[in-house]
N, C-alpha and C positions, 0 to 999 in steps of 0.2 A: 464763859458761861453763856448759857442759852435761855431766853424767855421762849417758852413754847406756847403757841395760841392754838385752839383747836386741834389739842394733841391727838384726839381718838385713841386709838389703842397703843401709839407709842412709836410707829413705823419710822418716821422721819427723825425723831429723837433718838432711836437706836442707831440709825445709819449715822447720825453727827456724833455719837458717842463712840463709835468705831473710827470715826476720823479725829479723835481726840477732844471734842467739846464735851462740855459737862453740862446738863440738864439743871437749870437753878429752880425753874417755877413752871408749872403746866397748868394751862386753862383748858378745861373740859367740861362741857354740860352733861353729857350723858353719863348716868351714874355707873353703868356696867363698864363703859370703858375706864373710869377712874379707879372701879374696882382692879381692872387687869392692870393698871399703872401702878396702884399702891402695892399689889402682891407681887410684882416682878422687880421693883426698884424702890428706893425709898426717896425719890424725887419727891419735892413739895409740890402738893396741890392745892390751887386756889380753891379753898372750900370754905373758910371761916373768917369772912372779912364783916360779916353783921350787917353788909349792905345789900346784897344780892343773893339769890339761890345760888348754891354751888357751881362755881365753873361758868357762870353767866357773864361772857365778857362784856355786855353792855352794862353791867352794873359795876365793872371794876376799871379803875383809874391807872393810868401809867405809874403814878406813885404809889400806888398801893402794890402793884407787881415789883417795883424796884425794892420794896419793903419787904415783900415776901421773898424775893431773892437775895436778899442782903447786899443790893447792889446800888450806886449812885448814878445819877444820871450820865449816860456817855460811858459807863463802865462794860455794861453787857457786850459780849462778841458779837451775839446773833439775836434778833427777833425772827421767829419762824412760824409759818402754819399756813393752812388751806382753810378758807373760809368753806362751809358746806355747798358741795358742788351740784347739789340737784337744781338749783335754779338755772343752771348753764350747761347740763347736760344733753346730750343728743338724746338720751333714752329718757329723760325728764319731760315735763310740758313746758320746759324752756320760757319760763317766765322771767329769767334774768333778775334785773332791779326792781321789777314790780311784784316779784315773789314776797308777800307780805310777811313771812316768817323769816326767811334766811337771806332776801335777796340783796340786802344791804350791811351784810356783816363784813364785807371787804373795808367798809369804811371804819369799823373798827380796828381793822388791822392797820390801817393808815394812822389811825389817832394813836395807837400804842406805839407804832415807830417813831412818830414825831415826839411823843412825851419821852420815850426810853432814850433815844438817840444811840442805839447801838452801833457799832462798827461796821455792821452789815445787816441784810435781811434776805430771808427767802420766803415768797409767798408761791404757794403751789395751788393748782387747781385743774378742773378737765380742759381738754382741749376746745371743747364747745364754747369756752369763754372768749376765744379768739374769732368766732363768727360775727359778721357783720352787725348782728341784732345787739350784740354785748360789747362792741368795740369801745363804747363810752366808759366801761368799767376800767379797762386796760389804760385808755388816755387820761383819766381821772388820777388813777393811783401814779402813773408816770410823772404826770405833772405836780401833783403834790409832794410826791417825795423828791423828785429833782429840786424842788422850790425849798425842800428843807435840807439840801446840801449832798445829795446821794447822786451816784453816777449809776445809771440804771441800765439793765439789760433784761431782754424777755425772748424767750423761744418755746418751742414745744420740741420735748424730749421724748425718746422712746426708751422705756426701762429696759427692754430687751439689750440694747447697747450697751448696758451696765452689768451684764451678768444676772439679769432678772429671767426666770425662765417663763417669761409673758410678755406679749406684745402690749404694751400700755402706754397710750400716748398721754403726756402730762404737760400742762401750760407751766412753766417756771419764770417768776419775775424775780430779780436779784438785784441788790444795790449795795454800794458800798461809801460809806461816809467819806465825803471829801476827795473822792478820788475818780479815776475814769471808770467809764463803764466795765464791769466785771467780765471775765472770760468765762464760759462754760466748760465743764469737765470734756475732755476727748473722749471718745467711745473707747472703751475697753473690749467690746464684741462688736460683731458684725454679722450679718445674714448670711455675706457669701463674699469672695474676693471681688466679684463685679461690684456689688454694692460698696464695699469699701473704697474702690478705685474712683466711683462716681462720687462720693464723699469727699475724698482728698483732692479731686482735680481742680477744684475751686479755691484751696486754702493757699495762702502766701507761701507757706514752709510746709515741706513733705514731712510727715511723721516718720521718726526712725524705728517703727515698731510695728509689728503686724498684729492685728487684734485677734481674740479668739472668736470660734464659732458662737454664734447664739447658743445659750444654753437650752437643752431640750427638757421636754417633761420626762423622758427616760432618765436622764440625769438626775434630775431634782428628785423622781420618785425613789430611785436607787439609794437614797440616803435614808429613807423612812424604814423602820426597824418595826418588828412585831410589837416590841415594848411601846413604842410611839402609839401603836393603834390601840392600845390598853389604857391609853391617857382618859382622865375624866372628861377633858376637853375634846376629845375626838369624838364628832357627832356627824351623823349622816341622815338624810332624808331617807323615810321609809317608801319604796317603790312597790307599788303593786304589780302582780304576775302579768297582768293586762299590758301596763306600761312596759315591764321589762322586756316582754315578748316583743313588742315593736321594735327593742333596741337590735335585736337579731338581725334586721334587714338593714342596719345603718353602718356601714364601713366608714374607717377614719376619714373624715374630711367631708364626709356626707352631712344631710340633715333630713329633717322630716319629709322632704319633697320625694325622697325615693319610696316612701312607703305606699302601698298598695291602697286605692280610695277607701275599701273597707275598714282597713286599719286606721285610717286619720279621724280624730276627733272633728265635729263639724266645723268649728273653728278655723280649722286647717284646710277645709275643702271647698270654701267659696272662692278661693284666688285672691282673696283682699290681703291675707296674711301673706307678706313677703319677706319676713325676716331670714336672712340668710344663714344665722347661726341658731334659728330656733329647733331644739331638739336634735342638736348635731353632737357628732362625735369628735374627740379630739386626737390630733394627730401626735402620735408617741416620739417620735423622732424631731418635733418641733416645739418652740416655745408654747405656751398657752394663749388663748385670746385673753382679753382684758378680763381679769376676776373682777365682779360685781357683788353687791352686797346680797343677791340671792344665787350665787353661782353654785350652791349645793343642790338647787333644784334644775334637772336636765331638761325642762321645758322653758327654761328663763334664757337659754342661750346656747352656745356649742359647749355644753358641760357635760356629755356622757364620757364617762372613763374611756380612754384611749383601748383598752384591752378587756375590759369587764362589763357586762350589762348592768350598770349602776351609775349613779350620780358620783359626784366627789364629795370625799368627807373633808372636815375641818383642818385636820393634819395635812392633809394635800393641799388645801386652799392656801394655809398660811405657808407652806414651802415653795409654792408657785410664787406667793407674793415676797418670799425672801426674807421671812420672819426666822431669826435663829432658833435652833432645834429646843433650846431651854425655855423658850418664851411660851408661857401659858396664858389662856384667855378664861375671863371669871364673869360671872353676874353679880349685881351689888350684893344681894342679900344671900349669906352663907348656906340657909336651909333652903333656899329655892333650887329647883332643878336647873342645871345648865341649861340654856337656851339656844337651840341651833339657830334660829332667828337672829338673836343678839349677836352670836360669836360669828354667824355669816357676815352680820353689818360691821362688827369690828373689822373684820380682816378685809372686805371688801372696800370700805372707807380709805384703808390706811394707804400711806405713801410707801411703796417696797424700801426696806432698810437700804439693800446696796445702792440704790438712786440716791437716798440722803446721804450717804456716806461719799459717793462721787460729787456731790455739791458741795459738801462740806471740804473736802480736801481740796478743791478748785478754790474756794474762798480764802482758806488758810494760806495759798501762795501769794493772795493780795496782802496779807498781815505782814508778809516777811519784810 
């Protein structure tokens, strides 16, 4: 059984479910995410303890979580979660631990692990947490959790290496109680034979399998049906004809820099804006770039549809993240119109389920 912290829209929990784990309780402060979890699964949500506002991890003790989950200390298989990543993101302001709102939520993850004493744990965050300015976060977590009897491993993994149609680099810290440092899952996919050979040349033992090629957008989008596009939660950004006409100039892999000067907004003319992905078109035969919270907006990155002059819709974004087709996204109030901003945030902040599955299967090998 799993105690899930910072559960979001359930991506990591879905992956662990596919690996054979059972989500016993979720802690999530965003009410729209809780609506999505509640309507897709019967997982217990930390909402009614009378101490804190629903899903606020700072107001919940390890003892309360164990009671929610129906477990005793030491019985949980996993404590998992990723504290909000904005303080450590390369896109954000990079305040790190100085972020007054979210910068120290990793401390609550450590607190809950120490109080619950699960067999193992998984902590997930953006690659930016590994940068020198935030190294104290990793050092602190590793030191405190080692002191609680856990063997620790951490690395940066690429979701594309585990069947996700997206280049998404994520920091993963895992621990096993009373054991040696856990192994990370071997990739199931690779960019090319050359990339695979470069990966395995430093291994002590050569794997006896050949990985599949990275999953492309073409493969991912081929699973989307006309019925999927009629779902209530299939939303897209309205694009003006002026913006749409600019897309005519942009081929796959190109961005706003190929636009004639007279078609560029002023903010793209002065040379200060150097974003390599801004208003870029995706490549159909390759995985997507990282899906962020506003990936429905083509001006926010390389988010122009590879074949059509439009942005991506939420069904496409969910498929790029590896969510199962039947998983739907909701907002908290039933009478409220579904929000593109909210659903985009839920999808963009999620852990891709196939990556969660790979991590879960790797940890299960240590339980045998």
